[in-house]
C-alpha positions in Angstrom: -36.8 -11.5 10.6 -40.0 -10.6 12.4 -41.7 -9.8 9.1 -40.8 -13.2 7.7 -42.4 -15.0 10.7 -45.6 -12.9 10.4 -45.7 -13.8 6.7 -45.3 -17.5 7.5 -48.3 -17.6 9.7 -50.3 -15.2 7.5 -50.3 -17.3 4.3 -51.4 -20.5 6.2 -48.2 -22.5 5.8 -48.5 -24.3 9.2 -51.9 -25.6 8.3 -50.5 -27.0 5.0 -47.7 -28.8 6.9 -50.3 -30.6 9.1 -52.3 -31.9 6.3 -50.3 -35.1 5.7 -50.5 -36.0 9.4 -54.3 -35.4 9.4 -54.6 -37.6 6.4 -52.6 -40.4 8.0 -54.6 -40.1 11.2 -57.9 -40.3 9.3 -56.7 -43.4 7.4 -55.7 -45.1 10.7 -59.0 -44.2 12.3 -61.1 -45.5 9.4 -62.2 -49.1 10.1 -59.9 -49.2 13.2 -61.4 -52.4 14.7 -61.0 -54.3 11.5 -57.4 -53.1 11.1 -56.5 -54.1 14.7 -58.0 -57.6 14.3 -56.0 -58.0 11.1 -52.8 -57.0 12.8 -53.5 -59.5 15.7 -54.3 -62.2 13.1 -51.1 -61.5 11.2 -49.0 -61.7 14.4 -50.6 -65.0 15.4 -50.1 -66.4 11.9 -46.4 -65.4 12.0 -46.0 -67.0 15.4 -47.7 -70.2 14.2 -45.5 -70.4 11.1 -42.3 -69.8 13.1 -43.3 -72.4 15.7 -44.0 -75.0 13.1 -40.7 -74.4 11.3 -38.6 -74.2 14.6 -40.7 -75.7 17.4 -39.7 -75.7 21.0 -38.5 -79.1 22.1 -36.8 -80.7 25.1 -33.2 -81.7 25.1 -30.4 -82.5 27.6 -26.7 -82.2 28.1 -24.0 -83.7 30.3 -22.4 -80.7 31.8 -19.1 -80.8 33.8 -19.3 -79.5 37.4 -16.8 -76.7 38.2 -15.9 -75.6 41.8 -15.8 -71.9 42.4 -14.8 -69.7 45.4 -13.0 -72.6 47.2 -11.8 -71.7 50.7 -8.2 -70.8 50.9 -5.8 -73.6 52.0 -8.4 -76.3 51.6 -8.8 -79.0 48.9 -12.4 -79.4 47.7 -13.6 -82.5 45.9 -16.9 -82.9 44.1 -18.2 -86.4 44.0 -20.3 -85.8 40.9 -18.0 -84.9 38.0 -21.0 -84.1 35.6 -24.7 -83.4 36.0 -27.5 -84.1 33.5 -29.2 -80.8 32.5 -32.6 -81.0 30.8 -33.7 -77.8 28.9 -36.4 -76.4 26.6 -35.4 -74.4 23.5 -36.2 -74.0 19.8 -35.0 -77.0 17.8 -32.4 -75.0 15.9 -30.7 -74.1 19.2 -29.8 -77.7 19.9 -28.0 -77.9 16.6 -26.2 -74.6 17.3 -25.0 -75.3 20.9 -23.3 -78.3 22.5 -22.4 -79.1 26.1 -19.4 -76.8 26.0 -21.8 -73.8 25.9 -23.2 -74.7 29.4 -21.6 -74.2 32.8 -22.4 -75.8 36.2 -20.8 -74.2 39.2 -20.7 -75.4 42.8 -20.2 -72.2 44.7 -18.3 -72.8 47.9 -18.5 -69.3 49.2 -19.3 -69.4 52.9 -18.7 -73.1 53.3 -16.0 -74.6 55.6 -14.4 -78.0 56.1 -16.7 -81.0 55.9 -19.2 -82.6 53.6 -21.8 -80.4 51.9 -24.8 -80.7 49.5 -24.8 -77.7 47.1 -27.3 -76.8 44.4 -25.2 -76.1 41.3 -25.6 -72.8 39.5 -26.3 -73.5 35.8 -25.3 -71.0 33.2 -27.0 -71.5 29.7 -27.0 -69.6 26.4 -29.8 -67.1 25.9 -33.0 -68.8 24.6 -32.7 -71.9 26.8 -35.0 -72.7 29.6 -34.0 -75.0 32.5 -36.3 -77.9 33.2 -34.3 -79.7 35.8 -30.9 -81.1 36.7 -30.0 -84.6 37.8 -28.9 -84.7 40.5 -30.4 -81.5 41.8 -27.6 -81.2 44.3 -23.9 -82.2 44.2 -21.9 -83.5 47.1 -18.7 -81.6 47.9 -16.1 -82.5 50.4 -13.9 -79.7 51.7 -10.7 -81.2 53.2 -7.5 -80.0 54.7 -4.3 -81.1 53.1 -2.8 -84.3 54.4 0.1 -86.7 53.7 1.3 -90.0 55.1 4.0 -92.6 54.3 3.4 -96.2 53.4 5.6 -99.1 52.4 4.6 -100.2 48.9 4.1 -103.7 47.7 5.7 -105.1 44.6 3.5 -107.5 42.7 4.9 -109.7 40.0 3.2 -110.8 36.8 4.4 -113.4 34.3 7.5 -115.4 34.5 11.2 -115.3 33.5 12.7 -117.7 31.1 12.3 -121.4 32.2 16.1 -121.8 32.6 16.5 -118.6 34.4 15.9 -117.6 38.1 15.5 -114.4 39.9 18.5 -113.9 42.1 17.6 -110.5 43.6 15.2 -107.6 43.4 16.6 -104.2 44.3 14.2 -101.3 44.8 15.3 -97.6 44.7 13.1 -97.1 47.8 10.7 -98.9 50.1 8.6 -96.1 51.4 6.4 -93.7 49.3 4.4 -90.6 50.4 0.6 -90.2 49.7 -0.6 -86.6 49.4 -4.0 -85.1 48.9 -7.3 -84.3 50.7 -7.4 -85.7 54.2 -10.5 -87.9 53.7 -9.0 -89.5 50.6 -5.6 -90.0 52.1 -7.2 -91.9 55.0 -8.9 -94.3 52.5 -5.6 -95.6 51.2 -4.7 -98.9 52.8 -2.2 -100.2 50.2 0.2 -98.9 47.6 1.6 -101.3 45.0 3.3 -101.6 41.7 3.3 -104.4 39.2 6.5 -105.8 37.9 5.9 -107.7 34.6 8.1 -110.6 33.4 8.0 -111.8 29.8 10.4 -114.8 29.6 13.4 -112.6 30.5 16.8 -114.2 30.1 19.0 -111.3 31.4 19.0 -108.8 34.2 17.1 -105.6 33.6 15.8 -102.4 35.1 12.2 -101.4 35.2 10.2 -98.2 36.1 7.2 -99.3 38.1 4.2 -96.9 38.4 2.7 -96.8 41.9 -1.1 -97.2 42.6 -3.0 -96.3 45.7 -6.1 -98.4 46.6 -8.6 -98.7 49.3 -9.8 -101.7 51.4 -11.8 -103.0 48.5 -8.8 -102.7 46.2 -10.4 -99.9 44.3 -8.1 -97.0 43.1 -8.4 -93.9 45.3 -8.9 -91.1 42.8 -7.7 -87.7 44.0 -4.5 -88.6 45.9 -0.9 -88.4 44.6 1.8 -90.9 45.2 5.3 -89.4 45.6 7.3 -90.7 43.8 4.8 -91.9 41.3 7.4 -94.3 39.7 9.9 -96.5 41.5 12.9 -98.0 39.9 13.5 -101.8 40.3 16.7 -103.6 39.3 16.1 -107.3 38.6 19.1 -109.5 38.8 18.7 -112.9 37.0 20.9 -115.9 36.9 21.0 -119.1 34.9 20.3 -122.4 36.6 17.3 -122.8 38.8 16.2 -125.2 41.4 12.8 -126.4 42.7 11.8 -127.4 46.2 8.7 -128.4 48.0 8.3 -126.8 51.4 5.4 -126.7 54.0 3.1 -123.7 54.4 3.0 -122.1 57.8 0.0 -119.8 58.6 0.7 -116.8 60.7 -2.4 -116.5 62.9 -2.4 -114.4 66.0 -5.1 -114.1 68.8 -5.6 -112.0 71.9 -4.2 -113.2 75.3 -6.2 -115.9 76.8 -7.1 -117.5 73.5 -5.3 -120.0 71.3 -5.5 -121.4 67.8 -6.2 -125.1 67.4 -7.0 -127.6 64.6 -5.2 -125.5 61.9 -5.6 -126.8 58.4 -3.9 -125.4 55.3 -4.8 -126.3 51.7 -2.4 -126.9 50.1 -0.2 -127.9 53.0 2.9 -127.8 50.9 3.9 -125.7 47.9 6.6 -125.9 45.3 9.0 -123.0 45.1 11.3 -122.1 42.3 14.4 -120.0 42.4 18.2 -119.8 42.2 19.9 -122.6 44.0 21.8 -120.2 46.1 18.5 -118.6 47.3 16.3 -121.7 47.5 18.6 -123.7 49.7 18.0 -121.3 52.7 14.2 -121.6 52.4 12.7 -124.1 54.9 9.1 -123.0 55.0 6.8 -120.5 53.3 4.7 -118.4 55.7 1.5 -116.6 55.0 0.9 -112.9 55.6 0.1 -112.2 59.3 -3.6 -112.3 60.1 -5.1 -111.2 63.5 -8.1 -113.3 64.3 -11.0 -111.7 66.2 -11.6 -113.1 69.7 -15.3 -113.9 69.0 -14.5 -115.8 65.8 -14.6 -119.4 67.1 -14.3 -120.9 63.6 -11.8 -119.2 61.3 -11.7 -119.8 57.5 -10.1 -117.5 54.9 -7.9 -117.3 51.8 -4.6 -115.8 52.8 -1.7 -114.5 50.6 1.7 -116.1 50.9 4.6 -114.0 52.1 7.0 -115.0 49.2 10.6 -114.1 49.8 12.4 -112.1 47.0 14.0 -114.3 44.4 11.4 -117.0 44.9 8.4 -117.7 42.6 5.4 -119.9 43.3 2.5 -121.0 41.1 -0.2 -120.1 43.6 0.1 -117.0 45.7 -2.8 -117.8 48.1 -3.8 -120.7 50.3 -7.0 -121.7 52.2 -6.6 -121.7 56.0 -9.1 -122.9 58.6 -8.8 -123.1 62.3 -10.7 -123.1 65.6 -10.2 -120.4 68.3 -10.6 -121.6 71.9 -9.9 -120.3 75.3 -6.6 -121.4 76.9 -6.9 -124.0 79.6 -6.0 -122.5 83.0 -3.7 -124.9 84.9 -3.7 -124.3 88.7 -0.8 -125.3 90.9 -2.2 -128.0 93.3 0.2 -127.2 96.1 -0.8 -123.5 96.0 -4.4 -124.5 96.1 -3.9 -126.7 99.1 -2.0 -123.9 101.0 -4.9 -121.6 100.3 -7.4 -124.1 101.7 -5.3 -124.5 104.9 -5.2 -120.7 105.3 -8.9 -120.5 105.0 -9.4 -123.1 107.7 
């Protein structure tokens, strides 16, 4: 074995093996500057061609906002459901990817109950560069769970058959429960369902969906009404009667004040219903309204409190009135006694 190694070095084999490497090195060293410039030029030409074929452009996506790391036993609500994400990327990327490839997270880790402004974390496919997001921050409300009970209102739409009257409306319940984030539950001022008539001639049963609205009659999104549907039995009868009755406004004021010069337009209204029901109706009242003390001149459109089984053409009337202080009447004999005592 030792003899073979001595022979390998003796006949110059290692030098022969290094010849190709020396040749390659000499070729590389020859005109090195020119070759380096050519390589740089080739790279720039390649970059220019690729950029012209697939240029970097600006694009945008509407990305849904997802809540992450929500506190336990709390109900978070994000006001902004989506954000507008503006990005930079090669043109081909905008063909390859749609909004589903992007994610926007509102990370609630470390946040407690209340209102917060949070910068969303945006996740994009590789090759995209974020320019900006609109809005840059999202508004998140972290609420505790709440529920409350309300009496719901049944609103009618349309009419029964001309020769038919509503004898009775029977609801499966009068009270519903509103559940959801505390802030949203407190916004609900009214729950109602719409009962639609379409020239009905016979009694029927209807499933009425419940809607929760705020003071401006806008739906409160994010709360749940339980039950969401209420059953209403409508009993109809043939033979109807009509009657004209006066309208009585229900206005209340604080102690020491009184309502005067009340005017209602129209002052009378025609009601329609079964004769057995309509005979007991003497007046139609408005819904109760509490007038503020400082409101000397009151004027408003008020809904009528229409009894079940009665229909009217107009459900609202215009009411105006003056609010004045009550006149204090003193007892003359008591006054005289007080004067004698003073003397």
